[in-house]
N, C-alpha and C positions, 0 to 999 in steps of 0.2 A: 535541807535547803543548799545549805552552803558549800557541804560537800559536792551535790551535785554541780553546782555554778564550777566549783573549783576543777571537776572531769572535764565538762564543755571547754570551760578556759583552756585546759589541756592539749585535750583534743584538738581545739581550735588553734596552739600554739606549731602544734606538731603538723598540722597538714599547712601549714602558711608555708614552714619552714623544709616541709617535705617537697612542696609548689615551686620555692625558690634554687631548690637543688636541684629539682629533674629538669627547671630551663634552663638551670648551669651546664649540665652534665650533656642536655644535646645539644648547647653551645659548640660545649670542647667533644665532644663524644659522638659528631652525624653519621659515623657508621657504624658507629657500637649497638649493642644491644646494654645500654644498663640496667639493671633492676636493684633496689632498696629493698635491704633485710635489716630489720630491727628485733632487737629481740631484749631478756632482761638478766643475761647471765653477763657475771666477770668474764675478763677476754682468757682467765686460766681455766677457767670450765670446760671439762671435755665434749659437752657439747655444742659450745663454742667453736674450738677446734674440729671439731667433727663440720662445720660450717665453713671454717678457714679451706678447710681441706676441698671444698664442694666449688669454692670459689675458685679454687687455683684448677681444679680439673675440667669448669668447665673454659676457665681461658684456655685453658691449653687443648682442649678438644675444638673448641671453635673456631682455632687460629687468631685469638684474637677481637672474635666479633661479637661474644656476648663476656657479659662482667658482671658480678655480683660485689655491690659498695654493704660490708656490715656495720651496722652500728650498735653498741655493746650496751650492758649495766641499765637499760631504761632509759637511755638519754634522750631516748626521740618520744618514747608513749610507755606507758605499762603495759602490761601483758593484757589485758583485755582489750584496751584502747588500741594497740596495735592489731589486734583481729577487727575492729569496728573501721581501722581505715584500708585496710583489705580490701572490708565488702564495701565502701565505698569508691574503693580506686588509687588512692591518696597515697597510697603504700604498695608493693608489690608482693614482697616474703614475709616472714614472718616463723618463730618458733613459739607454741604453747604447749602449757602441761595437758592430755588429755582430760585433766578435769575440769578448766576451765573450757572446754570444748561443751562437755554437757550442759550449760545454759544454752548453746547453740543448735547442737546438734542431740537427742533422745539416745540414738544409739553409742553414742559414747562415754552412759552412764553404765554400760557393761563396763569396761574395761578399769571402772572404778569398784567394779566387787575384791570384798578381800577374800583372798587366799583361793584367786579364779585359776591363778599358774602352779603350776607342779615343780616346776623349774625354771631357769634363764631358756633351756633348749624347747620347752613347752611354748615359753610364751612368744618368742619368736616365731616355733615353727605356725602360731596362728596368725601373727601380727605380719607376714610376711605373703601368707597363704590369702585364701579366698574371703574369709572374715577379714580381715585387716585390711585388704583391697574393698571392701563391701563398706566398711566404716568409713574410710580412706571420701569415697566417691559419694558418702551421704551426706555431705555437708559443699554440695554444690549448688543447690536450691539455696543456700543462701550467701553464694558470690566466693567462697571458698573451697580451693581444690586441696585435699588432702595430697601429698607427695609420696611420703614414709614417713616411718615412726622411728625414733632413736632413742637408745636403752637409758631411762631415766633407775635404772633399777630398781630396789624395793625399799618401800620406807618404813619407817621404823620410828618408835616413840623415844622421845631425851627429855628428859626432865630436869626444873632445877635444883631442885634439894630429898624429891621424895622416887627412889628406884620402882621402875615396878618391875614385878615379877610373876604377876598374877594378874587378868582380869580385874579383881575385885581391887586393886592397889587404883585403878582410877578413879573408882567413886571419890564424885565431889572435886575432885580437879577439871581445872580449867584448862582444855586442850585447842591449842592454835593448830584450825584446818584451812585449807584454801575454801573457796566460796563454791562449793561443789554439794551437790542432793547426799552423792555417796560417800563423801569425805566424814560429813555431820553423822549420819544413820550410823557409819560403823561407829564413832563416840558415843554416840547415843547408847545402841548392841552392847557397848560396852562396859556402861556403866560412867562416862565422864561427860563433862559438859562440853559441847564441841563449838567453837568460839571461831568467828571470820574474823582475822586479819590478813591485810592487805603484806605480802612477803617482806617490803622494804621498810616496812613500818614493826615487825617482828623481835627484833634485839633488842630495842626501848622499851615495847612493853614486855618482854622476859626481864630486863631489867629492874620495872619498875613492879614486875608482878600482876600485872593485869591476867596474863595466865600465868598457870603453873606449870606449861612444857607446849610442846610439839613434835609434827612427828615431819620427817624427811630420811631421803637417801644419804649414807654417808658423804658423798664429795659436798652437795648442799648441805649440811650440818656444819662442818670444815669451813668452805669458802666462806659460810655467811661469819663465821664467827662467832656464834652460835653457842660455841663450846665453852667459852669466855664464863659464860653465863649458867649454860647448863652440864650437871656434873656427872649424870648418867643418863645411858643411852642403852635400850635396850632391843636386841636385834630381834622383833618378834615379825617384821619383813610382810607383816600383814598386807598391802593394798603395792599394787606394782604398775601405776599410773607412767607410760610411755608419753613423751615428749612427741611433739607432733609439728611439723615440718608442712608450711600450707604455704599456697599463691593463692594471689588473688584470680577470681576466673575472672574479671574485665582484664589484667593484666594476660595471661594465660592465653584467653582467644586472640587475643593481639601479634601473640608470637606465631610466625610461618612451622610449619609441620617439620622442618629441619632444626628449627633453633628447640620446639619441642623435647628433640631427641635426645639433641645436647644435653638439657637443663635434665631428661630424666637420666641420663648414663650420668652425668656428673653426680646426682640425689642420689641414687641409688650407690653407687661409688664412696659416698661419704660416709652411706648408714654402715657400709661394713665395714670401715673405719673406725667411724667414731664408739662402734660400740668394742673394738679393740682399746680404742683410747681409755674410754669408762671401766673398760674389768680393772686394768692398771691403777686409773686413779682410785676405783673404789677401795681396794689394798691399800694404797699410798695412803688414802685420808684415814683409813681407820685407824693406820698405825700411828698417825699424827694425832688424834683425837686422844689417844691413849695415852702418848707422852705429856699431852699438856692436863693430865691430871685426871681422864674421863673414866668413867669405870664402864666397862661396856661388860653387857648383860645376854648372854644366849640363853636366851629362856625356852620352857617347852612350850609348843604352839599349838598345840591341841584344844587344851581351855580355849585358847580364844577363838578357834576356827569353830566351836559348840556354840561361844555366846553370838557367834555372828551368819549361821543359816537362816535364823528370820530372813533378810534381806535377800536372800536368794527366795526365797516365797511366794514375797511379795510381788516379784516379775513373772508368776504363773498366769495372770491376768492377762500380761500383754504378753499376745502370743510371738508376733513377731520380733521381739525382743531374747524372750525366753527361748528360741529355737537357738538365737545366734549363742546365746549359753548353752547349750547342749551338745551344739558343733564342739563347743571350747571346751569342755568338760569331758567330752568321749574320746577328745584326743589325746586324754591324760593316760588313759590304761594303754 
């Protein structure tokens, strides 16, 4: 109950703050369309840098008639709360993991399936194609319009003091996961105990031994400083949840056709740029955690792949979702 009250208190505070900012921007920029974008990443994160590039491009493309103001590090609201603020039109844009979107749109569960993509090229072939567009627009009945997918790499396991070389090593281990059905099922199928913990609380949870480890991509592992506690990083690349750039449908529908075109152009250009930034950052972060004393383990993925096959079988009864899975896997060959 206390947690729920705190959540509503934070949401109310964020709404009030946003209302004041919107009012202020209306006075200062009556000829300019200003969109507020909030997210939880650090300013040094490649996803944030991609959004900064989007804001710069939008200002240039629109001749200064449109602008995006970005609020980083969860200073306005946590990830899920940002989505809820979009739904009521109190915030224009946000970036969330596709795992968070599972709680709003069932089709997003597909993107959390382990070893769904053959490689990075296959992943973006799917996300930039018809399947990706279908998933992005599936959220419109929930007042959320997907604009593009940003690269969030592949997630791998990191642990405090026990290395993971094979699935059996996960037995008895508490692994922090996002509050996602796909993520929790993955850990259960591999023999571990999934433990949902908010990302902002994870460092302390690792320090105190509440969990034995977690899973994430190299930049997040590095920028979160979780490598200070976890000394083993197993590159099994079990899932590749992309990040999703969202706009409130309440705000989107207020934009005229020209403004929508300007925004879409800036968004697509930023996706290309962000993926370049991500690739460079991933290499740098892996080297950085190695220098910090983390043992990076490149494991055989086949035993992990075999263990998670039941997750695919579970979707066969859901015809609409299973058809999308088939479309994605057909592109592997």
